[in-house]
N, C-alpha and C positions, 0 to 999 in steps of 0.2 A: 549193589553185586553185581556185578554184567558180567557172566560164563561166554567165554568168545573161544573158538575152537579151528582150526584154518582147516581139518580132515572133514568138511561134511560134504556127506552120499549128494546130496541133489546139489550141491553148489561149491566147491571147497575155493579155497581161499576168500571165505567172503566176508569175515568182518573188517578187511585191507580193499574192499571192490571200493572204488573211486567214483563219488559223488562230488560234482561241483569242487573237485581241486582237495574235498578232504575223506580219508576213508571211513567209510562204513559205522565201523567201531567209535568215533571221535565225534559224529553226529548223538552217538546211544549218550554218549560220555556228557558231549554241554550238556541237553535234557537234562540227564541224570543231576547232574552238578547246578542246574536251573530247578528243581525240587529240593534239595539238600547241601550242606554244605559241600565246597569241595576234599577234605577232609575224609569226610565221611561215604566217600564216593569210590570205586574195586572194581577194577579189573581181575576177572582168574580166567588165568590159561593156561596153557601147555607149550607153548608155541613162541620161540622167543623170538621170530619174524612179531608177531603182533607186540611181543612186551617189546620189543626197541621200538616199533610206531606209539605204541601206546604211550611211552615215556617218552618220546623227541615232545609230543606236546601236554605232556605235564599231570598225567593220569599214576596213580597208583595201582601197582600193579601185584600179584599175588599168582608165585606159580604155579600150579597144582600138577598130577600124576595122568596122564598119557590115558589112563584103562578108566578114567570116570565116565560113564553112561549117558552120565546126562550133566545139563548145565546144575539139575538141581543137584547132582552126586558135589559138581563141580565145586558149587558155593559152601557146600556142606565139609568139603573138605578144605577150603580158604578158608571159611570162619575160625579153623580149630586154634589163632593164635589174636583173635580179633572179638573183644568185648561186643554186651549190645544183647539186649534183652528179646528184640527183633528183627528180622531181616527182611529187605526185598528186595525181589530178585526183576531184575528188567533185560529181558535175553537180548543178546549182540545185535539180532536181525529188525530190530524197532525204531527206527530212526527218523521217522516221525512220531511218538510218543510223545504224547501234548506231558508235560512237568505237572501240570494239573490234576489229571490220574495220578501220579507216583502218588501226587500227596494224598489222593483221594482213600487210594488203595491201602496206604502204610496207614491213613486217619482209623480207617475201616479194622484195621486189623490190633491197632491198637487198643478202640473198641471192644472187641472180640475178647483179645486179648489170647488164652489157653482154649475157647470154643471151639475156632475152627482156624482153618486155612483159608488165606481172600486169594480169589483168580478174578480177574475181568474179561467183559464179552461188551460185546458190542452188535448191534442188530446188524444180519447182510440183506444188502440190495439189490445184488449182483443176481440172480439166479446160477451165474456161470459158474460163481463164486462158493457157492452150495453144494449144486457137482463136482468142483476140485475136491481131490484127493489128498492135495496137501494143504487143506483149510481143516483146522480141528473144528469140530459142530458141537454146540451143548446144546444140553437136555438141562432142565433145570427145573424145579417146583416153583409154585406160583410166590415163597417167601427166601427165592434165591441161594436155596442147596443145588449143588451139583450134584444131578442122578447119575448124569453120563455124559461121555466125551466121546466123540467120534473120528475119526475120518471120512466117516459114510455120509449119505445128506440124512441128515436128520433133524427134528421130526420130521417124518414125507406121511404125505394123505394116505389113503387106500389103495389111491389110483397112481402113486409115486408123483403126487403133484406135488411144486412148488409152496407154498403154503404161509412163510414165516418160519426166519433161521435167527440165529444167535452163532459165534464165531467166538473164537479165544482170544483173547489181547496177553499176549506174555508178558502178563508183569502180573510175579506172585508177592504174596508175603506169608509168613508164616513166623510161630514159636522157632527158639534155638531148640525146645520138646520135641516141637512139629521137625524139624528138619531132622535132628537126631533120629528120631525113627524110621523116618526116610531113611536116611543112611545106613540104618541099620537093618536094614532089611533083607540086602543079601540081593537074590539074582530078581532080575526084573521079574514080575508078575506074570499071570499067562495075558490076562486083558491090553495091559501098559506094551508087551511083548510085541502082541499084536498089532496097535492100533501107532505103535510109538507113539504115544503122549504121556510125559511123566507125570501129572494129576491125575490119572488116571493110581497110581502106588499110592496116593494118599488116601483116595477110597478102600483101597483093598484092604491097607491100615486099620480101616473101622472111622476113621478121621475127618469130621464131617468138611467138607468146602463153601465155602461162602462164592454166589460171584457175582461183582458188582458192573450192573450193567450200566456202561459208556455214551454221553451221549453223541462225543468226540467219535471219529472213527480214525484207527491208522494203518500205513500197508506193512507189516510184516515182510521182508525181501528173503523170502524163503529159497526162491528159483532166480537163475539172471534176469528172466523177466518181471517177475516184480520190480528187479532191481531199476530196470528201465520207467516201469509205474513209478517207484520214486524219484527217480531223477525231473521225472515230467512234473510230477506235485509239486519239489520242490523250486520249478522252476529254472 
């Protein structure tokens, strides 16, 4: 499931942004189709422009309410009429995502079942990314359990130095039960609201999140500047 909305505060119209002749959402959809059969890949949106664009290249689209607070809330609404024991959520601003990583996250979710939600992370190699408020940073235990995620520079040494860190990669996998609990929570809890990082809602609900360390790096196109980096990477 690929949640996509037009009204992004940092980058309005992001899913339809052109990347070498294709809208961003198509790049994401094609990579998801390389990880699963096309009939099991859906775009969830509240915008008719996104729906029309996606249908033009053959994607299956589910319309969802405009008031969905996060992409995961949108996925929950989209899944009301679809079967399946677990769901993989790939954010619509990950046009460089490696299909093999989607499969790894899905396989880990199958193995863990109802024990944990699965999310992905990758090492930060550029200190500018570590300091960026647009990048969610991951604090995880040695066994991969998520302890916290923040837009602040974490983990940080006592002197404030960059000593190595991980950032989130926006592939999530969860059981229907975990997703139902997420959607039923009502208002966004305080930490999720402050950080604007939806995975924190699972922690607030007492649901374990396991972080899968990916060797490959992606570029999330969260801002127009990121989009230029994606265009360069795709040549």
